[in-house]
C-alpha positions in Angstrom: 3.8 24.2 30.4 5.1 21.4 28.1 5.7 17.9 29.4 8.3 15.7 27.8 7.9 11.9 28.4 10.6 9.3 28.0 10.3 7.3 24.8 10.9 3.5 24.9 11.8 2.3 21.4 13.1 -0.7 19.5 14.1 -0.8 15.9 13.3 -3.8 13.7 14.9 -4.7 10.4 14.1 -7.7 8.2 15.4 -9.0 4.9 12.9 -11.2 3.1 11.9 -12.3 -0.5 9.0 -10.7 -2.2 5.9 -12.8 -1.4 3.5 -11.4 -4.0 0.7 -13.2 -5.9 1.9 -16.6 -7.2 5.0 -16.6 -5.0 6.1 -13.1 -5.9 9.1 -12.1 -8.0 11.6 -13.4 -5.4 13.3 -10.0 -5.1 15.2 -9.5 -1.8 13.6 -6.7 0.2 14.9 -5.0 3.3 12.5 -3.2 5.6 13.1 -1.3 8.8 10.7 0.2 11.3 10.8 1.8 14.7 8.4 0.6 17.4 7.8 2.9 20.3 5.6 4.1 23.2 6.2 6.7 25.9 6.3 6.2 29.7 3.6 8.6 30.9 0.6 8.6 33.3 -1.9 8.3 30.5 -0.3 5.1 29.0 -2.1 2.5 31.1 -2.4 -1.3 31.0 -5.6 -3.4 31.1 -6.0 -3.0 34.9 -5.8 0.8 34.8 -2.3 1.2 36.2 0.4 3.2 34.3 2.7 1.0 32.3 6.2 0.5 33.4 9.3 0.7 31.1 9.6 -3.1 31.3 5.9 -3.6 30.4 6.2 -1.3 27.4 9.4 -3.0 26.2 7.7 -6.4 26.3 4.7 -5.0 24.3 6.9 -3.5 21.6 9.1 -6.6 21.4 5.9 -8.7 20.7 4.8 -6.1 18.1 8.2 -6.2 16.5 8.3 -10.0 16.4 4.8 -10.1 14.8 5.9 -7.6 12.2 9.0 -9.6 11.4 6.9 -12.6 10.5 4.7 -10.7 8.0 5.2 -11.1 4.3 6.4 -8.2 2.3 5.8 -7.2 -1.3 7.9 -5.2 -3.7 6.6 -2.1 -5.5 6.3 -3.9 -8.8 4.2 -6.8 -7.6 0.5 -5.9 -7.6 -0.3 -8.4 -4.8 -1.3 -5.6 -2.4 -2.0 -1.9 -2.7 1.0 0.3 -2.0 -0.4 1.3 1.4 -2.5 -0.6 3.9 -5.2 0.4 6.4 -2.6 0.6 9.3 -0.3 3.0 7.5 -0.2 6.6 8.5 0.9 7.8 5.0 0.4 6.7 1.5 3.1 4.5 0.2 4.4 3.4 3.6 4.5 -0.3 4.6 
């Protein structure tokens, strides 16, 4: 039997200037990303209770806000490798 759990998601979009080495090239970059978690019995908070939809929304809003403050680099600036340790695929940011 297959279980389908509700997905709580928020989309984030930011437009920033390239912040590469030495201030970057100044090119305008637009990045978008979806932040999500599911409401399910295995998704628990620190006290061991299942997370509610409101708890999940607060967590992903905090995660989205932290991501929005991070610097971004264009593909031509060699300030950072084209992928980072948190990426799930090569070339993703």
